N, C-alpha and C positions, 0 to 999 in steps of 0.2 A: 363364522361358525365355530371355530376353535375357541374363540373368546366366550361365546355363548355357552358352549359345553363346559368350559372351565368354571364359569360363574354358577352354572346349575349344579355341577359336582360339589363346589364349595358350599352352596346352600344346602344340598342334600346331606353332606357330612355333618353340618351343624344340626340339622334336623335329627339325624341318626344319633348323634352324641346326646342331644337333649332328651330324646325319647328313651334311650337306654338308661340315662341317669334317673329319669322320673320313675321308670319301672323298677330299677334296682332299689332306690330309696323307699318307694312305697311298699314293696314286698319286704324289704329289710326291717321296716318298723312294724309291719302288720303280722309277721310270722316269726316265731322263735324256734329254730331247729333243736334247741336243747331243752324244750319244755317237757318232753316225755321223760328225759333222763332226770330232771330235777325232782320229779315226784316218784322216782323209782326207789325200791327198797333193796336193790342189789348191792351187796357189800363192795363191789368194785365200781360203783356208780361214779365216785369222785374221779377215778382214773379215766373212765370213759368220758366223763364230762370235760375234763381237762384236755383230753386228746381231741374231742370234737371242737372245742373252742380254739385250740391251737391250729388245727387243720383248716377251719373255715374262717379264721380271724374274727371270731364273734366278739372279741374284746375291743374291736375297733368300731366306732360309730358308722352306720351305713353310708353317709355321704363320703367319708374318708375311705371306707372300704371299697367304694365304687372305683376309686382311682387305682387301688391295688389290683382289682379285676381288670380295669382298662389297660394297665401296664402289660398284663399277660396277653391281651387281645392285640395291642400294638406291636407285640413281639413278632407278629407276622412279617414285618418289614425287615427283621434281622434273622428270620428263620427259627424263631422260638415261640411260635403261636401256642397259647395256653388259655383254655377256657376254665381252668380250675378243676377241682375235685368235687364229686357228689358227696352226699352224706355217708355213703358206704365206701368212700375213699377210692372210687374208680374215676378215671378221667371222663369229663363230660363229653369230650369229643368221641369217645367210644360209643356212648349211647346215641349220639346224634348220627354218627356214621351208620349205625344199625337201623335207625328209624327212618332216615331219608329214603332209602330204596323202597321200603314198605309203603311209605306215603305216596311216592311217585307211582308205584305199581297200582295203588288203589285209586288214585285220583286223576292221573294223567289221561288215561283212556276216556274216562267219563267226562272230563272237562272238554277234551277235543271233540267228542261226539256231541256233547251238549251244544257246543259252539256251532258245529256244522249243521246239526238238525234244527237248532233254534233259529239260526240265520236263514236257512232254507225255507222253513215253514213260515217265518215272519215275512219273507219277501213274497211267497205265494199268497199269503193272507192279504198283503197290501195290493197285489195285482188282482185279487178277487174281493176287493173292498165291498162291504155290505152284502156279500153273498152268504149263503148258508154255511159254506166252509169258513168264512171269516168269522161269523158269529160263533160257530162251534169251537174254532181254535182260540178265539178270545176267551170264551168261557173256560176252556181247558187250561189256558195259560194262567188266568186269574185263580182258578182252583188249585193248580199245582203250586203257584206262588204263595198261596195262603196256608197250605198244609204243612204241618211240622214234619221234619225228616224222620223222626223216630216213629211216628204213626204210619207213614208210608213204608218204612222198613218192616214194621210188624205185619202189615198187610202182605208185603212181598214174602215174608217168611211163611205166612199161613198158606198163601195160594200158589206161589211160584216155587216153594220148597217142599213143604209138607204134602200139600194136595198133589203137586206135580210128581213127587216121588211115588205117591200112591197110584197115580195114573200110569206111571211107567211099569208097574207090575204086570199090566196086560196090554197097554199101548193102544186101546180102543177108544175112539172119540165118541162120546154120547151124541145121539141125533140132535138133542137140544142145543149142544154147543156148536154143532155144525151149522144149524139154522141161525144161531145168534152171530157167529163169525161171518157167515155169508151175507147176512143183512147189514152188518157193520161195514164189511168190505164194499158192498154196493153203495151204501150211503157215502162212504169216504171218497171213492173214486168219482162218483157222480158230482160230489161237491167240488172236488179238485178240478175236474175237466169242465164242468158247468156247460152252459150253452142254452139252447132252446129246451122247452119242456120235453119234446120228443127225444132230443139227444140225451137229456138227463135220464129219462126212463130207459133208453137203450143201454147207456153206460151202466146204470144200476143193474139191469138184468144180466148183462154180460159178466160184470164183476162178481155178482152174487152167484151166478151159475158156475163160473169158473172156480170160485173159492169152494163151493159145495162139492164139486167133482174132485178137486185137488185134495181136500181134507178127507173125503170118503175113500179115495185111493190110498192115502197114507194110513188110514185106519184099517182098511181091509188087508193091506200088505204088512201090517205090523211094523211100519217103518220106524216108529219111535223106539222100539226095542232093538231093532237092528238097522240103525241109520247108515247112510252112505250116499255118495253122489255118483261116482263112476264116470268114465270118459264121456258118455253120451249126455248125461245130465250136465256135466261141467261145460261141454261144448254149447249146449242150449243156453245155459246161464251166461256164458261168456259172450255169445252173440247178442243176447239181450242187453248186457252191460255195455257192449261196444256201441250199439245204437244209442243207448241212453246217454253215455258219456259224450259221444260225438254231438248229439243234439244239444246238450247243455254247453259244451265247450266251444264248438265252432258252427254248429248247425249241420243238418244232414245234407245241405247243398254242397258242403265241402267234401267232395268225393275222395280227395287224397287222405284226409283225416279218417274217413269211414273205412277206406280200404286198408289203411295202415292198422287201424284198431282191429278189424276183422282178421287181418293177417297174423297179428300177434296172438289172437285167440286160436287161430288155426295151428300155429306153431306149438302153442301149449297143448293142444289136443294130440298132436303127433308125438310130443314128448311125455305123454301121460305115464306110460309104463316105465320108461327109463327114470323119470323123476320119482315115481313110486318106489322103484328099487333102491334108489339112492337114499330116500327118506327112511327106508326100512333098514338098509345095510349100514348106513353112516348117520345114525340119529344123534345129532349134536347141534349146538348153536353155530359152529363153523360151517356146517353144511347149509344151514338156512341163510347165513351171511353170503356165502358164495352164490347160492341160488338168487338172492336179491340182486347181487352185482350182475349176474348173467341176465336176469330179467330186465334190468334197466338198460343194459347194453343192447339187447335184442330190440327193445322198444325204440331206442334212439336210432339204431341202424335202420330199422324198418321205416321209421318216419322220414329219414333222409333219402331212402330209396324211392318213396312215393311222392314226396313233396319237392316241388321245384321252386315255389315261392311260399312265403309265410310259413317257413319250416318250424318256427317256434310254436305256433298254434297246433300244428300237426304233431310235433314231438310231445307237447303237453297232453294232447288227447291220447296218443298211443301209450304214453307212460302211465297215465291214470288207469287205462284199461288193463295194461300188463300187470300193474300192482294188484288190481282186483282179481285177475286171473291167478296170480301167484298165491293170493290169500285163499282162493278156492282149493288149491292143492293142499294147503295146510289144514283147512277145514275138513276136506275129504279124509285126510290121514287121521285126524282126531276122531272123526266118526267111525272109522274102522277100528280105532282103539277102544271105542265105547264099550262093546260087549265084554271083552276080557277085563276092562277096568272096573265095571260095576259088579262083576262076579268075584272080585277079590274079597277077602275077609275084612279088609279095612273099610270097604265101601258097603258091601252087603246090600246091594240093590237100592241104596239111598244116595244117589250121586250128587244131588243138589244140596250143598252144605248150608247151614244157617249161621254158623259162627266159625271164627278162626280164619287164618290166612293160608294154612297148609294142613294136610292130613299127615300127622307124624307116624301113623301106623302103616302107611302105604309102603310097599316093598321098595327098597332103594335100588338104584342102578338102571331103572327103566325110564329113558328120557321122555317118551311120549306119555307114560303114566303121570310123570311129574308135571309135564306141560299141561295135560288135560286137567289135572287136579288144580293147578294154579288158575286156569281159565274158569273152571266151575266155581272156585272160591270168589272170583271177581264178579260173577253174574249178578247176585242180589245187590251188593253195595253199588255197583256201576249203574244198574237200572234206577236205584233210588236217587243217586246223585244226578243222573241225567234228567229224570222227571222234574226234580226241583230246580236244577240250574237252567235248563233250556227255556223255562217259562219267561225268565227275564230277557233272554236273547230274542224270543219271539216278539215280545211287546216292543223292545227297543228297535229291532231291525224293521218291524212293520212301520213304526212311526217315522223312522229315518227314510225308508223307501218312499213313503207317501209324501214326505217333504221334498225329496229329490224329484219325484215325478211331476211336481208342480213348478219346477224351475223352468226358466226361459229356454235353456239349452236343450232340454228334453223336447219341448214343443218345436224348436228349430230342427232337431234331428228328425222328428216325424215329418215335418214340412218338407225336408229334403228328400223324402221318399224312402228312407231307410226302413228295413223290415222291423217288425215289433221285437223279434228276438235280438236283433242288433242293438236297438234302442235300449232294451232292458239290460242285456249282458255287457255291452261295450260302454254304455254311458251311465245308465242309472245304477247298475249293480256296483260298478267300480267306485262311484262316488258315494254310494251307501256305506262301503267298507271303511271310508276315511274316519268318521266319528266312532264306528264300532271298534276300530283298531285299538283305541284307548282302553276300553273296558276289557277287550280280549287279552291284551298284554298284561294288564294288572291281574286278571283272573288266573292266567297261566303262572305268573310269579307267585300267586297265592297258593299254588298247589303244594309247595313245600310246607306251608303252615299247617296242613292237615285238615281233615274233616273231623272235628272233635266228636260230635254226636254220632256220626256214622261209624267211626272207629270203635266207639264204646258199644254201640248196638251190635255190631258184627264181630266184636272181639279181635280187632286188628290192633297191633301195637306200633303205631306210627308217630309222627311228630305231634299230632293232636293229643294222643294219649300221654305222650311224654310231657306235654305242657300241663295237663291236668294232674299228673303224678307229681310234678315239681311243686305245684301249688298246694296239693293235699299234704305233702310231706315237708313243706317249707324249705325245699331244696333250692336255695337262691341261685347257686352257680348253674344248676341244670336249667332253671327257668330262664336265666340270662343267656345261656347258650342257644336255647330255642328262639328266644326273642331277638337275639342278634341276627340269626340266620333269616328269620322272617322279615325283620325290619330292613335289613340290607337289600333283600330281594324286592321289597315293596318300593323303596326309594329308587332303585335301579330301574324297576318297571316303569315308574313315572318318567324317568329320563328317556328311556327307550321309546315310550309312547309319544313323548313330545317330538323326538327326532323323526319317528316314523310319520307322525302327522305332517310335519313340514316337508318330508320327502314325498309323501303321497299327494299332497295338495300343493301344486305349483304356485298357488296364489299366496302361500305363506312364505315369507322370507325372513330369515333371522339376521338382523343387522346389529352389529356391535356398537357400543357407544363411541362417539367421536370425541 
């Protein structure tokens, strides 16, 4: 294995060296940073031109200049890492260090959600092959896959920002929207649950009626203008999540896992007011970090109390439930911050932003105002990226699951009398994840590359925008800094994917040359 890793790293280094060389030379010949100065009538243009040529080594041909740049990169091994200077004589590393956190904040959440939602819906689609749900999801996936991101972004700005901000002025849902949402909910759940015609009609009626009652209640109580959860609602949601997570993770027949999850929810209910006090009195990231540690500790301790055997499965179920319960506390706090937030002069009753990554006019010093502002600025770009990205995961996971379900070991598992949930979750689902791992790892590594179009549409300044700026201004050092980071992560992702593939699939063995 070590010999295999060594060979792969050597090959990847060669690929990285060749790719950076080609990018450097191509951009070096195609763009001239001094072009604007050469046509200038400024009396000091000669001095400025000489300074630019000296700082950027423009008197050296691009192939030879590449090795001067490479010397600074290789200085990382002796503690003198240097990506060069930009056209305005600032270190390239300064721009990259400022852009990377912005890109991670923009794309990380959307990528993870797209993976989880896409794989989940893809597997359900495979299990409901040729059903109404399968056809509808297939149509949706192909539609989202074919739509340009900028068009989706414009629609989101129009309906989820401008129209929604107008709706928040009174918070009343029109009857037509209630009818439409209820009909859609009924169709969706009837397609997911499926079954006989009578069962489908019953599910449709229950889902549609429940949705209509729920939305009417929200509209009458003006919940959208004064949102909140409260201890009772959080308890009800927590119990629902406890049953759902247990069903997916171990099955409801595992009483230890169900009791552990419900106990975690109960503990959260009892701690509602103390936690609310802490979040209000000590509003900072350290408090949230300590809460996360306590949440994990409670979940693991509770699982070990209830589980005598198979403690790993019970701990996993309890941990997922506790994380969701912890997120409900944060959501509840953000909802309570909603009214004073939108009434500030900086927001002025228009809380959903259409551009930018923060609101500079927001009063400083209020942790929850800043937190909520960051979350709201993520809403539109995150939804846009999820809709486009998850389409590929839906199609890929559906095809992979269908292929796995036709394997002999699946038929053998069913012939042994195992329950359908066990066959799907323990055998089919785990083997479906093996090929999906490859594209997941590569996509996660691609996060640092940025979403160029999305950043431009929503006015974020991340790695994608930095890349476009470097090309527009012929800033070669800046371009190479971005390219180096993205290329390095790409080749490392391929290596990690190969190693994970061999680790997940015991049939694959890496054998060195004899």
